[in-house]
N, C-alpha and C positions, 0 to 999 in steps of 0.2 A: 504494500500500500504506500503510495506517495501522496504528496500534497500536504497542506498545512492542517495538522490535527487541531491546532488551536482554533483556526477559523471554523472548522467543521463543528467544533464542540459548542459553539454559541450560535443559536438561530438568528439572533439580532445581527451579529457580525457577519454571519453567512449571507444574510439578505443584502447587507451592504456590499460584501465582496462580490456577490453574484451580479450586482448592479453595476459595478465599476471595473471589475478586474477579469482579465483573461488569465486563467491559471497557467503557470509555466509548466513545461514538461520536466521529467526527472533529470534531463541532461542540461538544465538551464545554467548550472554553475560549473560545468566541466572546465578543467584548467590543466595546463601542462605542468606537472609537478617538477619537470626538469628545468623550468624557467629560472633564470637568474637575474638578479639586480645587483649591479656593481660587482659581479663575479660571485655573489653569495646565492645559493639555491633558495628559492622561495619556500621550498619544503622545510627549511629551518623555522619558518613561521607558520605555514599552513600546508596541509596535504589534502587533496580532494578525497573526501570520505567515501566516495562511491555509493553503494547501496546502504543508506542509513538504517534500513530496517534490520540489518544484521548486527547492529551495535546494541550493546547491553546498557540501556540508559539508567537502569537501577544501580548497577555495580560500578559503572564508569570504566575508565581506562585500565584499572587494575584487575577487573574481573572479580568473580565471587571469591576467589582464593585470597584476595587482598583485604577482605573484610575481617577485622579482628574478631576473634572468638568471644562469645558472651562470657566465657570463663576467664578471660585475660585479666590479669592484674598488672597495671602499668607502674613502673618505677619512675618517679619524678626526678629528673636530672637538672632541671633549671626552671625558673619562673620568669615569665615575660610580663613586664609592667608597662611596656611602651604601647602607643597607639590607643585607639578607642576601646578595643576589646582586650581584656587580659588573657593570659594563657600560660601554658607550660611546655617544656620540652620533656618528653617521656620516652621510655623504651619498653618493649614487651619481651626483651631478651633476644629477639631476632631483627627487629626493625626499630629505627628511631622515628619518632613522630613529633610534629609541631601541632599543638593543641590550642584551639581558639574557643573561648567561651563567650556567652553574651548573644545579643540580637543578630550579630553578623554571621553566626555559625550556619544557620539554615540558608540564608540567602546566598552565601558563598558557594555552598554545594550545588544549588540550583544553577547558578550562572556558569560554574565550572563544568557541570555536566553538559549544558547546552553548547558551550564553546567546543568541548571535545567532540560532541556528536557531529558538528559541522566541519571538523577538520583542524581546529586549532589545538596546539599542544597544551596539555594540562597535566598537572601532577595527580597522583592518586589521592583522592580525598573521600572521606566518609563522614556522615553525621551519626553520632552515637547519642541516643536519648538519655542514657545513663552509662557510667563507666566506673571502674574501681581502681583506687590507688593501692599499690603494694604497701603493706604496713598499716593500712586503715580498712581492713576487710569488712567491717560492719557498717560502713558508711558509703552510700552511692553518691558519686559526684554529679554535678549538674550537666545537662546536655552540652555537647561540644563538637566542633569540627576537628577531625583528625586528618593531618596531611603527612604522607610519608616523606621523610627527609633523607633516608639512607639509600635510596635507589638512584641518586644523582649527585653530581657536584655542581657548585655554582661558580660561574666566572664573574659574577657581579651583576650590576644593574644595567638596564638599557633605557634610553630616553626616546619618547615618541617621535621627535623630530630629528634625531641624530643617529639613526641606524640605516643600514643599506636598503631597507624596504620602504623608506620614506617616499611617498607619492604613488605607491603601488595600490592596486585595488584590494589586495589581500590585507594590507595594513589598514586601509580606510574601512574595509569591511569589519575588521576587528573593533574599530571605534564604534561603528554603527550598531553592532550587536550588543556591545556594552551599553549603548544609549537605549536600546530597546528595553533593557532591564533597569534603566535609570541609574546605572553606575556613574557616580559623579566624582569618584576618587581616582583621577588619572595621574597621580604623582609618580615620579620616576621610581621611588623606592618600592612600589608594588610590582615592578617589572624585573624579571630575572633571566639570565642566560644560563640554561642548564647544559651540562654535558652528561650524556647517558650512554649506556651500552646499547648498541644497535647492530642490526645486520644490514649491510648495504643492499639496496640503495637507500634505506631509511637513514635519515641524518643522525649524526652523533651529537649535534648541537641544536638546542631548541631555544627560541625566543618566546618566553612565557609571561602572561599576565597572571599573577597570583594575588591573594588577598582581595578577593572580589566582593567582600561582604557589604560594602557601601552601596547596595543595590536593592531593588524592589521597594523603594520608598519614593521620596520626593527630592529632586535636586534643588539646591538653594545656595545662597551666598551668605557667609563664606563656606558653609557646609550644609548638607542636606540631612535627611534622616535615612533610615534603612529598615528593611523588613517591616514595612508599615503599609497595609493594604489601602487605607484611606488616602495616604499621601501618594501612593503609586497611582491610584485611580484618578487623582486630581490633575494629572498632567497628561496631555496628549503627546504626540511624537513629533510631527512636522508642522511648522507654522506656515511655511511657504517656500518659494524658490526666488532668489534674487540674483540676477546676473549669472544664472547657471549654477549657483551654489545653494545647497539646502540650508534653510534656516530652521534649526531644531527648537523645540520647546524645552530648552535646557537652561537652567538658572544657576549652574555651579561654576567653579573655577576651571582653569586649564582650557579656556575656550579656543586657544590657538590650535588645539588638536582637531577641532571641528571645522576650521576655516576654509578648507578646500574640497569638501565632500560634495560630489555632484549627484543628481538623480540616478545616473547609471551606477554609481558606487552603492547607493542605497538599495537599488533594485537587486544588484548582485548579492549583497549580504542577505536581504530578506528572502530571496529565492532559496538561499541555503537553508535559512530557518524554516521556510515553508515546507521543506522536505521532512521535518520531524513529524512523526505520526502521533495520533491521539494517545496510543498506548505508551509511547515513549515520554510524552509530556506528563502523563499520569505517573509513570515510573520516576521521572525526575523529581517531582514534588514529593512522592512517597519516599524517595531516598533521603530527603531532608526532613521527613516526619511532619509534613504539614497536615493539619486537619482538613477535612473535605471542603468546608466553606471557604476559608481563605485560599486554598488551592484552586478551587473553581473560579474565584474572583480574579486571582492573579492571571490565570490562564485566559480568561475572557478579555481582560484588558490588554494582555500581550497580543491576543488575536486582533483587537481593534488597531493596535499599532502596526502589526504586520500588514493588515489591510490598507492602512495609510500608505505604507511603502509600495505595495503592489499597485495601488492606484496611480502611481507615477509612470507606470508602463505606457509608453506611447502607443502601443498596439491595443490597449484596453479600449472598450467601447461602453459608453453610458447607455443603458437600455431605456427606452421610453416608459 
């Protein structure tokens, strides 16, 4: 099954989409993964995911074997007091994990799963509703996002305007998809260059956006909120087009990242997202342990934003 599960899941949005949009075919985002920019393979940023229906949206890039056992007791090796959300460095004896607690934990898993599904490199992340610390067996810890740290090395940070992919549709598409989820935290410290073990022709270096939790809320100045359904529903996606450049309904910092995105760039990105199925969207929000009501509302508003994108298609026809 192809096409946008989000749009199909809402009769209101479906009616809108049917009136404005010609649905793209499954090959709408085909891309030559051997393409290079300044000698660097685009595959270090994005790889065409092919048939999305074959991807496990619930378990993500690590698969079911990467999910910690419910019997796991994690040893805390460090405490993170930086940023909006607190957290820990922990180990289960085999892998090292970065743990994030607070409101961002759920939203980060959702955005990470969606980016991975459509071909952008993402670390292994899971949401645990409860977990246990070694030495404190009688007390369950609060829900948290767990990200594997021991399966890659980091070469440092990368900046949106200072990497080889600047100006490419793949990098602009990454911005667009983050904006679909109202991620307003585009600071450089959230971007990492990973080195991983891989088998050619898969790349051994990845350009990754991590720490995606400032999403699914309302963008604002100087900061917005996160994981807030009312805030998320209060903003649309596109305000218009001026001189061939998209004007987004975005109210946060780092506006320079948005300044050269065209309707064609937005269409490319939204056609990728449009290939995620109903079941995969359900699995994405289930992986982050969302209750049914906020999950349905988040998905409905995402659907309306995808429909806004697809309405930019010059081949679409408004029906009488």
